C-alpha positions as CSV (number, residue, x, y, z in Angstrom):
1,M,25.0,-27.5,6.9
2,T,22.8,-29.0,4.2
3,F,19.2,-29.9,4.1
4,P,17.6,-32.9,2.2
5,D,14.7,-31.1,0.5
6,V,16.2,-27.8,-0.6
7,S,19.8,-26.8,-1.4
8,L,21.6,-23.5,-2.2
9,A,21.7,-24.7,-5.8
10,D,17.9,-24.9,-5.8
11,V,17.7,-21.3,-4.5
12,E,20.3,-20.1,-7.1
13,A,18.3,-21.8,-9.9
14,A,15.1,-20.2,-8.6
15,A,16.9,-16.8,-8.6
16,A,17.8,-17.3,-12.3
17,R,14.3,-18.5,-13.1
18,I,12.4,-15.6,-11.6
19,A,14.9,-12.9,-12.5
20,G,13.2,-9.9,-14.2
21,A,9.7,-11.0,-13.2
22,V,10.0,-10.5,-9.5
23,A,11.6,-7.3,-8.1
24,A,15.1,-7.4,-6.6
25,T,13.8,-5.2,-3.8
26,P,15.9,-2.5,-2.1
27,F,18.2,-3.6,0.8
28,V,19.4,-0.5,2.6
29,P,20.6,0.5,6.0
30,S,18.5,2.6,8.4
31,Q,20.5,5.1,10.3
32,T,17.6,6.1,12.6
33,L,16.5,2.6,13.5
34,S,20.2,1.6,14.0
35,R,20.5,4.4,16.5
36,Q,17.2,3.6,18.3
37,L,17.7,-0.2,18.4
38,G,21.3,-0.4,19.2
39,A,22.3,-2.5,16.1
40,E,23.3,-1.9,12.5
41,V,19.9,-2.4,10.9
42,W,19.5,-3.3,7.2
43,L,16.0,-3.5,5.7
44,K,14.9,-5.7,2.9
45,F,11.8,-4.1,1.4
46,E,9.7,-7.0,0.2
47,N,6.6,-4.9,0.9
48,L,7.6,-3.2,-2.4
49,Q,6.9,-6.2,-4.6
50,F,4.0,-5.7,-7.1
51,T,1.6,-7.6,-4.8
52,A,3.3,-6.1,-1.7
53,S,4.7,-9.4,-0.5
54,F,7.6,-11.8,-0.8
55,K,5.1,-14.6,-1.6
56,E,5.5,-13.8,-5.3
57,R,9.0,-15.4,-5.2
58,G,7.9,-18.9,-4.2
59,A,4.7,-18.8,-6.2
60,L,6.5,-17.9,-9.5
61,N,9.3,-20.4,-8.9
62,K,6.7,-23.1,-8.4
63,L,4.8,-22.1,-11.5
64,L,7.9,-22.1,-13.7
65,S,8.9,-25.5,-12.3
66,L,5.8,-27.2,-13.6
67,S,5.9,-29.5,-16.5
68,A,4.0,-28.6,-19.7
69,A,1.2,-31.0,-18.8
70,E,0.9,-29.6,-15.3
71,Q,0.7,-26.0,-16.6
72,A,-2.0,-27.1,-19.1
73,R,-4.1,-28.6,-16.2
74,G,-3.7,-25.4,-14.1
75,V,-2.9,-24.8,-10.4
76,I,-4.9,-24.4,-7.2
77,A,-4.1,-22.8,-3.9
78,A,-5.9,-22.0,-0.6
79,S,-5.3,-18.6,0.9
80,A,-7.0,-15.5,2.1
81,G,-4.0,-13.3,1.8
82,N,-0.7,-12.7,0.1
83,H,-0.2,-16.2,-1.2
84,A,-3.5,-15.9,-3.1
85,Q,-2.4,-12.7,-4.8
86,G,1.1,-14.0,-5.7
87,V,-0.2,-17.2,-7.3
88,A,-3.0,-15.4,-9.1
89,Y,-0.8,-12.6,-10.5
90,H,2.0,-14.8,-11.8
91,A,-0.4,-17.5,-13.1
92,R,-1.9,-14.9,-15.4
93,R,1.5,-13.7,-16.4
94,T,2.7,-17.2,-17.3
95,G,-0.6,-18.3,-18.9
96,V,-1.5,-20.9,-16.3
97,S,-5.1,-21.2,-15.2
98,A,-5.4,-20.6,-11.4
99,T,-8.1,-21.4,-8.9
100,I,-7.9,-19.9,-5.4
101,V,-10.1,-21.3,-2.6
102,M,-10.8,-18.6,0.0
103,P,-12.8,-18.8,3.2
104,T,-16.3,-17.2,3.0
105,T,-15.2,-14.8,5.7
106,T,-12.4,-13.3,3.5
107,P,-12.9,-9.5,3.2
108,N,-14.4,-8.6,-0.2
109,L,-11.5,-6.3,-1.1
110,K,-9.1,-9.3,-1.0
111,V,-11.4,-11.4,-3.0
112,E,-11.7,-8.8,-5.7
113,R,-7.9,-8.3,-5.8
114,V,-7.4,-12.0,-6.6
115,R,-10.2,-11.9,-9.3
116,E,-8.6,-8.8,-10.8
117,H,-5.4,-10.9,-11.3
118,G,-7.5,-13.3,-13.4
119,A,-7.9,-16.2,-11.0
120,R,-11.1,-18.1,-10.5
121,V,-12.1,-17.7,-6.8
122,V,-14.0,-20.4,-4.9
123,L,-15.4,-19.2,-1.6
124,H,-15.7,-22.2,0.8
125,G,-15.8,-22.7,4.6
126,E,-15.4,-20.3,7.5
127,G,-11.7,-20.7,8.0
128,F,-8.5,-21.8,6.3
129,A,-8.8,-25.5,7.3
130,E,-12.1,-25.9,5.4
131,A,-10.8,-23.9,2.5
132,A,-7.7,-26.2,2.3
133,A,-9.9,-29.3,2.4
134,E,-11.9,-28.0,-0.5
135,M,-8.7,-27.1,-2.4
136,I,-7.6,-30.8,-2.1
137,R,-10.9,-32.0,-3.3
138,L,-10.9,-29.7,-6.3
139,A,-7.3,-30.6,-7.1
140,R,-8.2,-34.3,-7.3
141,E,-11.4,-33.7,-9.2
142,E,-9.9,-31.2,-11.8
143,G,-6.3,-32.5,-11.9
144,R,-4.8,-29.2,-10.8
145,T,-1.4,-28.9,-9.1
146,I,-1.5,-27.5,-5.6
147,V,0.7,-24.5,-5.0
148,H,1.3,-24.8,-1.2
149,P,1.9,-21.5,0.6
150,F,5.0,-22.8,2.4
151,D,5.6,-26.6,2.5
152,D,6.9,-27.2,-1.0
153,P,10.6,-27.3,-2.0
154,A,10.1,-25.1,-5.0
155,V,8.2,-22.5,-3.0
156,I,10.9,-22.6,-0.2
157,A,13.6,-22.2,-2.8
158,G,11.8,-19.2,-4.3
159,Q,11.5,-17.5,-0.9
160,G,15.2,-18.1,-0.3
161,T,16.0,-15.8,-3.1
162,A,15.3,-12.8,-0.9
163,T,18.1,-13.8,1.5
164,L,20.4,-14.6,-1.4
165,E,20.0,-11.1,-2.6
166,M,20.7,-9.8,0.9
167,L,23.9,-11.7,1.4
168,Q,25.1,-10.9,-2.1
169,A,24.7,-7.2,-1.3
170,Q,26.0,-7.3,2.2
171,P,28.0,-10.5,2.9
172,A,29.2,-9.1,6.3
173,L,25.7,-9.4,7.8
174,D,25.9,-11.5,11.0
175,T,22.2,-11.8,11.9
176,L,18.9,-12.3,10.2
177,A,15.4,-11.4,11.6
178,V,12.7,-13.3,9.7
179,P,9.0,-13.6,10.4
180,I,7.6,-17.1,10.6
181,G,4.1,-18.3,9.8
182,G,4.2,-21.7,8.1
183,G,8.0,-21.3,7.7
184,G,8.6,-21.0,4.0
185,L,10.5,-17.7,4.2
186,I,12.7,-18.6,7.1
187,A,13.4,-22.1,5.7
188,G,14.6,-20.5,2.5
189,A,16.7,-18.0,4.6
190,A,18.2,-20.9,6.5
191,V,19.2,-22.8,3.4
192,V,21.0,-19.8,2.0
193,A,22.6,-18.6,5.2
194,R,23.9,-22.0,6.4
195,A,25.5,-22.5,3.0
196,L,27.1,-19.1,2.6
197,R,27.5,-18.0,6.3
198,P,27.4,-21.0,8.6
199,D,28.1,-18.8,11.6
200,M,25.2,-16.4,11.0
201,R,22.6,-16.0,13.7
202,I,19.1,-16.6,12.4
203,V,16.2,-15.4,14.5
204,G,12.7,-16.3,13.6
205,V,9.8,-14.2,14.9
206,Q,6.3,-15.3,15.8
207,S,3.3,-13.7,17.4
208,E,2.5,-15.0,20.9
209,M,-1.0,-15.8,19.6
210,F,0.4,-18.2,17.0
211,P,3.7,-19.7,18.2
212,G,3.2,-22.9,16.1
213,M,6.7,-23.2,14.8
214,A,8.3,-22.3,18.1
215,R,6.3,-24.9,19.8
216,A,6.8,-27.6,17.1
217,T,10.6,-27.1,17.3
218,G,10.8,-27.1,21.1
219,R,11.5,-23.4,21.5
220,F,8.2,-22.5,23.3
221,D,6.2,-24.2,25.9
222,G,3.9,-21.5,27.1
223,E,0.2,-21.0,26.4
224,A,-0.8,-19.2,23.2
225,E,-3.2,-16.2,23.8
226,P,-6.3,-16.8,21.8
227,G,-7.5,-14.0,19.6
228,S,-7.2,-12.2,16.3
229,S,-3.6,-11.2,15.6
230,V,-2.6,-7.9,13.9
231,A,0.0,-10.1,12.2
232,E,-2.5,-12.2,10.3
233,G,0.1,-13.1,7.7
234,I,2.0,-15.2,10.2
235,A,-1.1,-16.5,12.0
236,V,-0.5,-20.1,11.1
237,A,-1.3,-22.8,13.7
238,D,0.5,-25.7,12.1
239,P,3.8,-25.3,10.4
240,G,4.9,-27.4,7.4
241,R,6.7,-30.8,7.6
242,I,9.6,-29.7,5.4
243,T,9.8,-26.2,6.9
244,R,9.7,-27.6,10.5
245,A,12.7,-29.8,9.8
246,I,14.8,-27.0,8.3
247,V,13.9,-24.6,11.1
248,A,14.7,-27.2,13.8
249,A,18.1,-27.8,12.3
250,G,19.0,-24.4,10.9
251,V,17.5,-21.6,13.0
252,D,19.1,-20.4,16.2
253,E,16.3,-18.8,18.0
254,I,12.6,-18.0,17.7
255,A,11.4,-14.8,19.4
256,V,7.8,-15.0,20.4
257,V,6.6,-11.4,20.7
258,G,3.5,-9.7,21.9
259,E,0.9,-7.8,19.8
260,D,1.9,-4.5,21.3
261,A,5.5,-4.9,20.0
262,I,4.2,-5.7,16.5
263,E,1.9,-2.7,16.6
264,E,4.8,-0.5,17.7
265,A,7.0,-1.8,14.9
266,I,4.3,-1.0,12.3
267,A,4.1,2.6,13.7
268,L,7.9,2.9,13.9
269,L,8.5,1.8,10.3
270,L,5.8,4.2,9.1
271,G,7.2,7.1,11.1
272,V,10.9,6.5,10.5
273,E,11.2,4.8,7.2
274,K,7.9,6.1,5.7
275,T,7.1,2.5,4.6
276,L,3.9,0.7,5.2
277,C,4.2,-2.8,6.6
278,E,1.5,-5.3,7.7
279,G,1.9,-6.9,11.1
280,A,3.8,-9.9,9.7
281,G,6.1,-7.6,7.7
282,A,7.0,-5.6,10.8
283,A,7.7,-8.7,12.9
284,G,11.5,-8.5,12.6
285,I,11.5,-5.0,14.0
286,A,9.1,-6.1,16.7
287,A,11.6,-8.7,17.8
288,M,14.3,-6.1,18.0
289,L,12.1,-4.0,20.2
290,A,11.0,-6.9,22.4
291,R,14.3,-8.9,22.5
292,P,17.1,-6.4,22.1
293,D,19.5,-8.9,23.8
294,L,19.4,-11.0,20.6
295,F,20.5,-8.1,18.3
296,R,22.5,-5.5,20.3
297,G,25.7,-4.5,18.5
298,R,25.1,-6.9,15.6
299,K,24.7,-6.3,11.8
300,V,21.1,-7.3,11.3
301,G,19.2,-8.0,8.1
302,V,15.5,-7.6,8.6
303,I,13.0,-8.8,6.0
304,L,10.0,-6.6,5.7
305,S,7.9,-9.4,4.3
306,G,4.7,-7.6,3.3
307,G,2.7,-4.4,3.2
308,N,-0.9,-5.5,2.8
309,V,-2.6,-4.0,5.8
310,D,-6.3,-3.2,6.2
311,T,-6.9,0.5,6.5
312,R,-9.1,0.2,9.6
313,V,-6.4,-1.9,11.3
314,L,-3.7,0.7,10.4
315,V,-5.8,3.6,11.8
316,A,-6.3,1.6,15.1
317,V,-2.6,0.7,15.3
318,L,-1.5,4.4,14.9
319,Q,-4.1,5.7,17.4
320,R,-3.0,3.1,19.9
321,H,0.6,4.0,19.3
322,L,-0.1,7.7,20.0
323,T,-1.9,6.6,23.2
324,R,1.0,4.5,24.4
325,I,3.5,7.3,24.0
326,G,1.3,9.8,25.7
327,R,0.5,11.9,22.7
328,M,-3.2,11.0,22.5
329,V,-5.0,11.6,25.8
330,R,-8.5,11.7,27.1
331,I,-9.5,14.4,29.6
332,R,-12.8,15.0,31.3
333,V,-13.9,18.6,32.0
334,E,-16.8,19.8,34.2
335,L,-18.1,22.7,32.1
336,P,-20.2,25.6,33.4
337,D,-23.5,25.3,31.6
338,H,-23.8,28.7,30.0
339,P,-23.2,30.2,26.6
340,G,-19.6,30.4,25.5
341,A,-18.1,27.9,27.9
342,L,-17.4,25.3,25.3
343,A,-15.8,27.8,23.0
344,R,-13.5,29.0,25.8
345,L,-12.6,25.3,26.5
346,T,-11.7,24.5,23.0
347,A,-9.8,27.8,22.6
348,A,-7.7,26.9,25.7
349,V,-6.9,23.5,24.3
350,A,-5.8,25.1,21.0
351,A,-3.7,27.7,22.7
352,E,-1.6,24.8,24.2
353,G,-1.2,23.1,20.8
354,G,-3.7,20.4,21.4
355,N,-5.7,19.0,18.5
356,I,-9.1,17.8,19.5
357,Y,-9.7,14.4,17.8
358,E,-13.1,13.8,19.4
359,L,-15.4,15.7,21.7
360,R,-18.5,14.4,23.6
361,H,-20.6,17.0,25.3
362,E,-22.8,15.2,27.8
363,R,-25.4,17.8,28.9
364,L,-27.8,15.3,30.4
365,A,-25.1,13.2,32.2
366,A,-25.1,13.2,36.0
367,A,-22.5,15.8,37.0
368,S,-21.2,16.8,40.3
369,R,-23.2,20.1,40.1
370,A,-26.6,20.8,38.7
371,K,-25.5,23.7,36.6
372,E,-22.6,21.9,34.9
373,S,-22.3,19.6,32.0
374,S,-19.5,17.0,31.4
375,V,-17.3,17.2,28.4
376,S,-14.9,14.4,27.3
377,L,-12.2,15.3,24.9
378,D,-9.7,13.0,23.0
379,I,-6.7,15.3,22.3
380,E,-3.6,14.7,20.2
381,L,-0.7,16.6,21.8
382,R,2.5,17.7,20.1
383,D,4.5,16.0,22.9
384,S,3.5,13.9,25.9
385,T,5.1,16.5,28.2
386,D,2.4,19.0,27.1
387,L,-0.3,17.4,29.2
388,P,0.6,19.0,32.6
389,R,0.8,22.4,31.0
390,L,-2.6,21.9,29.3
391,L,-4.2,20.9,32.6
392,D,-2.7,23.9,34.3
393,R,-4.1,26.2,31.6
394,L,-7.5,24.7,32.0
395,A,-7.3,25.2,35.8
396,A,-6.3,28.8,35.3
397,E,-9.4,29.2,33.1
398,R,-11.4,27.8,36.1
399,F,-12.3,24.5,34.5
400,R,-12.2,21.4,36.6
401,A,-10.3,18.9,34.4
402,R,-8.7,15.6,34.9
403,R,-7.1,12.9,32.8
404,D,-9.5,10.0,32.0
405,A,-8.9,6.5,30.8
406,F,-9.7,5.4,27.2
């Protein structure tokens, strides 16, 4: 299978062009994930790129594909995330002036990272659509070349180099799991895989909040759940024209997964592989958790596409993970209102191996008895099976305790 806009030769040329400037990231098997997920799992660590994302590949290939006149006029991009950093970083490396248009709602840390890479930042609009419109206006006014985040043949060819490296290292792979936002990464993957391994199963992954590519290619007819996705890197409402055509022809399946699966995948990768992935970067593993039927018994290459995750989001994801597996619990205890009672309570929790994460002592709350106060404790347990033993211990200490909802 061939595609009109991008070919294997384009990807191979991109690989030669960016060699030495973009990391050939590790591609290694995970014994633990293979055992847990029922497939032979190979991980491509694109979260270990300098800017922690595969986006560097396409950005650099586009920059190196410009004519001398285009390089002299500079480039422009609209992005609030990984694409912005990839363009800014490699534009400085190659001596090309770069302007990045970012929404005014972009967290200041991301803005400063782009500025640190030497790019001029223009803050405009409340969302990506308004920022993109300003990018087009400035491109026309200043004569800059637009570096599109996904719908550009040079960008797609650059992203395809990740899959090229995977198949060169392990030609026996029979399945790929690739996150989809606008479609640049999976389009590049499809170009390479269909040329080298026509029979390979290619599975794209999208969040149920943003199933734009799945809907555009007729793979999804449900309702998207509105909200803010933990996988913001693939939170793209409208896929590209070029990428849509490649995905429609070259991708076997698109797994639309829930936010819980993506959060669990982040926690699993951190716990098992000791690697930090953003929601988009963990999407391939989320698909293996949510749709094991697509991967069971197969040799699967999973692209961990990025690792730029907000600290607050990561903390929330890990806490929610502990809650889901029963290791973080909330209990409510009716406490006799006399000196030493609280100390006895915390000592009993500690004796059963519980770590008190938060404690709220509500002396003035209405309790079932006038001479009692209510205490709510969030406790991290060593194992979910420890809770019954802890409640029995508290009962033996003559505390009235029960599990409470978060």
